[in-house]
C-alpha positions in Angstrom: 0.0 0.0 0.0 1.1 3.6 -0.6 2.1 5.8 2.4 -0.9 8.0 1.7 -3.5 5.2 1.6 -6.6 5.7 3.7 -8.9 3.3 5.5 -11.6 3.3 2.8 -9.1 2.4 0.1 -7.8 -0.5 2.2 -11.3 -1.7 2.9 -12.2 -1.5 -0.8 -9.1 -3.6 -1.7 -9.9 -6.1 1.1 -13.4 -6.5 -0.4 -12.0 -7.0 -3.9 -9.5 -9.6 -2.8 -12.1 -11.4 -0.6 -14.3 -11.7 -3.7 -11.6 -12.9 -6.2 -8.9 -14.6 -4.1 -8.8 -18.4 -3.6 -10.8 -19.1 -0.4 -8.6 -19.1 2.7 -5.6 -17.5 1.0 -6.2 -13.9 2.0 -3.9 -12.5 4.7 -3.0 -9.0 5.7 0.1 -7.6 7.4 -1.0 -4.9 9.8 1.3 -2.2 11.2 1.0 -2.2 15.0 1.9 1.5 15.1 -0.8 2.7 12.6 -3.3 -0.1 12.9 -3.6 -0.1 9.1 -2.9 -3.0 6.8 0.5 -2.5 5.0 0.1 -5.2 2.4 -2.1 -8.2 1.5 -1.1 -11.7 0.6 -3.6 -13.7 -1.5 -3.8 -16.3 -4.3 -5.1 -14.5 -7.4 -4.7 -14.7 -11.2 -2.3 -12.5 -13.2 -5.3 -10.8 -14.8 -6.7 -9.9 -11.4 -3.2 -8.8 -10.2 -3.0 -6.3 -13.2 -6.4 -4.9 -12.4 -5.6 -4.5 -8.7 -2.4 -2.8 -9.5 -4.4 0.1 -10.9 -6.6 0.6 -7.8 -6.0 3.7 -5.6 -3.7 3.2 -2.7 -1.9 0.2 -4.3 1.9 0.7 -4.5 2.8 -2.6 -6.2 1.5 -6.1 -6.9 4.1 -8.8 -7.0 4.3 -12.7 -6.9 5.2 -14.1 -3.6 8.3 -16.0 -4.7 11.0 -17.8 -2.8 14.2 -16.0 -2.4 17.0 -17.5 -4.5 20.3 -18.6 -3.0 23.2 -16.7 -4.5 26.1 -18.9 -5.5 29.5 -17.6 -4.7 31.8 -16.7 -7.5 35.6 -17.0 -7.7 37.2 -13.7 -6.8 39.5 -12.1 -9.2 43.2 -11.4 -8.5 43.4 -8.5 -6.1 44.8 -5.3 -7.5 48.2 -4.0 -6.4 48.6 -1.9 -3.3 48.1 1.8 -3.4 51.3 3.9 -2.9 51.3 6.6 -0.3 48.9 9.4 -1.2 50.3 12.9 -0.8 46.9 14.6 -0.9 44.2 11.9 -0.2 40.7 12.9 -1.3 37.2 11.5 -0.8 35.0 10.5 -3.7 33.8 14.1 -4.1 37.4 15.3 -4.5 37.5 17.0 -1.1 40.6 16.4 1.0 40.2 14.1 4.0 43.5 15.1 5.7 41.8 17.7 7.9 39.7 15.1 9.8 40.5 15.1 13.5 40.0 12.4 16.0 37.3 12.9 18.6 38.2 13.7 22.2 37.8 10.1 23.5 39.0 7.2 21.4 39.3 3.5 22.3 42.0 1.2 20.9 41.6 -2.5 20.4 45.3 -3.6 20.4 44.7 -7.1 19.0 42.3 -6.8 16.1 41.7 -8.6 12.8 43.3 -7.0 9.8 39.9 -6.0 8.3 39.2 -3.9 11.5 42.6 -2.3 11.4 42.0 -1.2 7.9 38.7 0.5 8.8 40.6 2.9 11.1 43.4 3.3 8.6 43.4 7.0 7.5 44.0 8.2 3.9 47.7 8.8 3.2 48.9 5.9 5.3 50.9 3.0 4.0 50.0 -0.6 4.4 53.6 -1.5 5.3 53.3 0.7 8.4 51.4 -1.8 10.6 48.8 0.0 12.7 48.8 -0.5 16.5 45.2 -1.9 16.3 41.6 -0.9 15.6 40.7 2.6 16.8 37.1 3.8 17.3 35.1 6.5 19.0 34.4 5.7 22.6 30.6 6.0 22.1 31.0 2.8 20.2 27.3 2.8 19.0 25.8 3.3 22.4 22.1 4.1 22.2 21.8 2.9 18.6 19.9 -0.3 17.6 21.1 -2.5 14.8 18.5 -4.8 13.2 19.8 -7.9 11.5 17.6 -10.0 9.2 19.4 -13.4 9.2 19.5 -17.0 10.3 19.6 -16.2 14.0 22.6 -16.3 16.4 24.4 -18.7 18.6 23.7 -17.2 22.0 26.3 -19.4 23.6 29.1 -17.9 21.4 31.4 -15.7 23.5 31.0 -13.0 20.9 27.2 -12.9 21.5 27.5 -13.4 25.3 30.1 -10.6 25.6 28.1 -8.0 23.7 27.7 -5.0 26.0 24.6 -3.7 24.4 21.1 -5.1 24.7 20.4 -8.2 22.6 17.0 -9.7 21.6 15.3 -11.8 18.9 12.3 -11.1 16.7 10.9 -13.8 14.3 9.8 -13.8 10.7 6.7 -15.9 9.8 7.3 -19.6 10.2 10.7 -19.1 11.8 11.5 -21.4 14.7 11.0 -19.2 17.8 14.1 -20.2 19.6 17.2 -18.0 20.4 19.5 -20.1 18.2 21.2 -19.9 14.8 18.8 -21.8 12.6 21.3 -22.7 9.9 24.5 -24.8 10.0 26.3 -22.1 8.1 26.2 -19.9 11.2 25.7 -16.9 8.9 23.7 -14.9 11.4 26.2 -15.6 14.2 29.0 -14.3 12.0 27.1 -11.2 10.9 26.1 -10.3 14.5 29.7 -10.7 15.7 31.0 -8.4 12.9 28.5 -5.7 13.9 28.6 -5.7 17.7 31.0 -8.4 18.8 33.8 -7.5 21.3 36.5 -8.9 19.1 35.2 -8.5 15.6 32.6 -5.8 15.8 32.8 -2.2 14.6 30.0 -1.0 17.0 30.8 -2.8 20.2 28.3 -1.0 22.5 25.3 -0.9 20.1 22.1 -2.8 20.7 21.3 -5.6 18.4 18.0 -7.2 17.3 18.1 -10.5 15.4 15.2 -11.0 13.1 15.3 -14.7 12.6 14.3 -16.1 9.2 12.8 -19.6 8.8 15.2 -22.5 8.1 13.9 -22.7 4.6 14.5 -19.5 2.6 11.9 -16.8 3.4 9.3 -15.9 0.9 9.1 -12.3 -0.5 6.2 -11.5 1.9 8.1 -12.7 4.9 11.0 -10.4 4.2 8.7 -7.5 3.5 6.9 -8.3 6.8 10.2 -8.1 8.6 10.7 -4.5 7.4 7.2 -3.6 8.7 8.1 -5.1 12.1 11.3 -3.1 12.2 9.4 0.1 11.4 6.9 -0.7 14.2 9.7 -1.5 16.6 11.6 1.7 15.9 8.5 3.8 16.4 7.5 2.0 19.6 11.0 2.5 21.1 11.2 6.1 19.9 14.6 5.6 18.2 14.1 7.3 14.8 17.5 8.4 13.7 19.1 5.8 16.0 18.4 2.6 14.0 20.3 0.8 11.3 19.1 -2.3 9.3 21.5 -5.0 8.1 20.3 -7.0 5.1 23.1 -9.3 4.0 21.7 -12.8 4.0 23.1 -14.8 1.1 19.8 -14.8 -0.9 18.3 -12.3 -3.3 15.1 -11.5 -5.0 14.7 -12.8 -8.6 15.6 -9.8 -10.6 13.5 -11.0 -13.6 10.5 -10.1 -11.5 10.5 -6.3 -11.8 7.5 -6.1 -9.5 9.4 -7.7 -6.7 12.2 -5.2 -7.1 9.6 -2.4 -7.1 7.9 -3.7 -3.9 11.2 -4.2 -2.2 12.5 -0.8 -3.1 9.2 0.8 -2.0 9.6 -0.8 1.5 13.2 0.3 1.8 12.3 3.9 0.8 9.5 3.8 3.4 11.9 2.9 6.1 14.4 5.5 5.1 11.7 8.2 5.1 11.2 7.2 8.7 14.9 8.0 9.4 15.9 4.4 9.6 19.2 3.7 7.8 19.2 0.5 5.6 22.4 -1.2 4.4 22.2 -4.0 1.9 24.8 -6.2 0.2 25.8 -5.9 -3.5 26.0 -9.7 -3.6 29.0 -11.7 -4.7 29.3 -9.8 -8.0 30.8 -6.9 -6.0 29.6 -4.3 -8.5 31.4 -1.3 -10.0 32.5 1.9 -8.2 29.6 3.7 -9.8 27.1 1.1 -8.4 28.5 0.9 -4.9 28.3 3.3 -2.0 31.2 1.7 -0.2 33.0 -1.6 0.5 34.6 -3.1 3.5 38.0 -4.9 3.8 38.0 -8.5 2.9 37.3 -11.0 0.1 34.4 -10.4 -2.3 32.7 -13.6 -1.1 32.9 -12.7 2.6 29.8 -11.9 4.6 31.5 -9.2 6.7 31.0 -6.1 4.4 27.5 -5.0 5.4 27.8 -5.5 9.2 31.1 -3.8 9.3 29.7 -0.7 7.5 26.5 -0.9 9.6 28.7 -0.8 12.8 30.6 2.3 11.5 27.3 4.0 10.8 25.9 3.1 14.3 29.0 4.7 15.9 28.5 7.9 13.9 24.9 8.1 14.9 25.9 7.7 18.6 28.3 10.6 18.5 27.0 14.0 19.6 29.6 15.7 17.4 27.9 14.3 14.3 24.3 15.1 15.4 24.0 18.4 13.6 25.3 16.8 10.4 23.3 13.5 10.5 20.3 13.9 12.7 18.2 16.0 10.3 14.5 14.9 10.5 13.4 13.2 7.3 17.0 13.2 5.9 18.9 10.9 8.3 19.4 8.1 5.7 20.4 10.5 3.0 22.9 12.3 5.3 24.4 9.0 6.5 24.8 7.8 2.9 26.6 11.0 1.9 28.9 10.7 4.9 29.7 7.0 4.0 30.6 8.1 0.5 32.7 10.9 1.7 34.6 8.7 4.2 35.3 5.9 1.6 38.5 5.7 -0.3 40.4 2.9 -2.2 43.0 0.9 -0.2 44.4 -0.7 -3.3 45.2 0.7 -6.7 42.1 0.4 -9.0 40.1 -1.0 -6.1 36.6 0.1 -4.9 36.1 2.7 -2.2 36.5 1.2 1.3 34.9 2.6 4.4 36.9 4.6 6.9 35.5 5.3 10.3 37.2 8.7 10.5 39.7 7.8 13.2 43.4 8.1 12.6 44.9 5.2 14.5 48.4 6.6 14.0 47.7 9.4 16.5 47.3 6.8 19.2 50.9 5.6 19.0 52.4 6.9 22.2 55.3 9.3 21.9 56.2 8.5 25.4 57.2 5.1 26.8 54.9 5.7 29.8 51.6 4.0 30.3 48.9 5.1 27.8 46.7 7.8 29.4 49.1 8.2 32.3 51.1 11.3 33.3 53.4 12.5 30.7 51.8 10.4 28.0 50.8 11.9 24.6 48.1 9.3 24.0 44.3 10.1 24.2 42.8 6.6 24.3 41.2 3.9 26.3 42.4 0.4 25.9 39.8 -2.3 25.5 41.2 -5.4 27.3 38.2 -7.6 26.5 38.4 -6.9 22.8 42.1 -7.2 22.8 42.2 -10.7 24.2 43.4 -13.1 21.5 41.7 -16.5 21.2 43.9 -19.5 21.5 45.1 -21.2 18.3 42.6 -24.0 17.2 43.8 -27.6 17.4 45.1 -29.2 14.3 42.8 -31.9 12.8 44.0 -35.5 13.1 43.5 -37.1 9.7 44.3 -40.7 8.9 47.2 -40.8 6.5 45.8 -43.8 4.6 42.1 -44.2 5.4 40.7 -47.5 4.0 38.8 -46.9 0.8 39.8 -43.3 0.4 41.9 -41.5 -2.2 42.6 -38.0 -1.1 42.3 -35.6 -4.1 41.9 -32.2 -2.5 42.7 -30.5 0.8 42.5 -26.8 1.7 41.6 -24.7 4.7 38.6 -22.4 4.6 36.5 -24.4 2.1 33.1 -26.1 2.6 31.2 -28.5 0.4 28.1 -27.4 -1.6 25.5 -28.9 -4.0 25.6 -32.2 -2.1 23.1 -35.0 -2.3 23.1 -35.7 1.5 24.7 -34.1 4.5 25.7 -35.7 7.7 27.0 -34.2 11.0 29.2 -36.3 13.3 27.7 -34.6 16.4 24.4 -36.4 15.5 26.2 -39.8 15.7 28.4 -39.0 18.7 31.5 -40.0 16.6 34.8 -39.0 18.1 37.4 -40.9 16.0 37.9 -42.8 12.8 36.0 -39.9 11.1 37.0 -40.9 7.6 35.5 -44.4 7.9 32.3 -42.9 9.4 32.0 -40.6 6.4 32.7 -43.4 3.9 30.0 -45.5 5.5 27.5 -42.7 4.6 28.4 -43.2 1.0 25.7 -45.7 -0.2 23.6 -46.3 -3.3 24.6 -44.0 -6.2 27.1 -42.1 -4.0 30.4 -41.7 -5.8 32.5 -39.4 -3.6 32.4 -37.6 -0.3 33.6 -34.2 0.9 34.7 -34.2 4.6 35.4 -31.0 6.6 35.8 -30.0 10.2 33.8 -27.3 12.0 35.2 -25.6 15.1 32.8 -23.8 17.5 34.6 -21.5 19.9 32.7 -21.4 23.2 33.8 -20.5 26.7 37.3 -20.1 25.5 37.4 -23.7 24.2 37.0 -25.3 20.8 34.2 -27.8 20.2 35.0 -30.0 17.2 32.5 -31.7 14.8 32.7 -33.0 11.2 30.5 -32.6 8.2 30.3 -35.3 5.6 28.7 -34.4 2.2 28.0 -37.2 -0.3 27.9 -36.7 -4.1 26.7 -38.6 -7.2 29.0 -38.8 -10.2 28.1 -36.1 -12.6 28.1 -38.5 -15.6 26.1 -41.2 -13.8 29.0 -43.7 -14.2 28.1 -47.0 -12.3 29.4 -46.9 -8.8 31.5 -50.0 -9.1 33.9 -48.3 -11.6 34.2 -45.1 -9.7 36.9 -44.7 -7.1 35.8 -43.2 -3.9 37.8 -40.2 -2.7 37.9 -38.1 0.4 38.1 -34.3 0.1 39.3 -33.1 3.5 39.3 -29.5 4.8 38.4 -27.5 7.8 36.5 -24.3 8.6 38.0 -22.2 11.5 37.7 -18.6 10.4 34.1 -18.0 11.4 32.6 -18.7 14.8 29.9 -21.1 13.7 27.5 -23.5 15.4 
């Protein structure tokens, strides 16, 4: 429905749908804040859909399709490093060298490289290793981040250690449990990249996880989530202090222009309510003209959106940016302009990458005395929790010559996809002889297996499990002439369930 729709137009549409829709198929999504129906869901013909599209108060009519899973694409060779810039400029051509650090800054001494790069100022050189990740001491306090994703592992130290308020909301048909509903752990990773003590860019922000159903959500479910976010922001009175993270690895079928239209309309509605929305460009990365900004990392990584979301949350929490950003009706536009201004390439020919506006080089003490102590030139607060380095994960113990296996591939950080069946060792209480356990799962037309290890870091310990994927030969060669092989790898770079 359009934003200007009235009760009579909604009632007229409801009457029309009640007459023409398949009995029992008509549903309406009502805004708790306004009490009005925001959109209807009904089974109707394409002819009826075209007629309804022309009715007053109707913004768009679209099929309720399943979101499609985006397959990752191989990333291209990274471009060469950018040399030192003598006069760094933002994307508008204005110099960024006159940006000054706020009065109070925190420093995370031990930080992932992608975080260090976010507080890497223009004009610095990659070779000059930064002392850590620097960020404004407000750290997103008072700002709420909404994440539409698979849920979160609430036993993960990154979730447990979040200093801001944490809560769940649920999309239609989602399992209403405070867990990560998918073995990929996507939601757990995204939340840790937004507000986690070790990986997050907004360590003190509040986070709301809108959990999707285990199967991919329908178009209507995702649009309903945006309505729920709008209602929640209004009920909490946090307009101008809310950021939405949409980076789940699915996308709307672009061949359906009506879906794009409905989706864009919902996003624009949120932004008009001073709610900032950040979405992914998918694995195709996009061009400099198409992107607003990027984040450090591989194109196929999930960390871009939550990293940028966190930077935005910190800006929205800082009083010094209030006059610039907190303009009623223009918050989203003002934030986007600032993101573009504070983005610059880290590599020659590369896309613009977000910078949080903090010059970490200023935090290198000019005095050997304790940071912040008498005689020190440092203006910072150390974050001991975020600076704690997790222990190294244990090495996997693979059999050198497992019976019936021929090892053809082994590499860290790879998982199997497009499998016929998937088995988890934790469901079988298997502790050893993992290769033979996986091979025993290979029955019938199974021709090969892909075996990898998953490590869950919890309570400062690693819990180990194994995933066994089975495959059928692509050319349907009889099983008896196909040699079985084991493809062995491990996943340790993402805190998963």
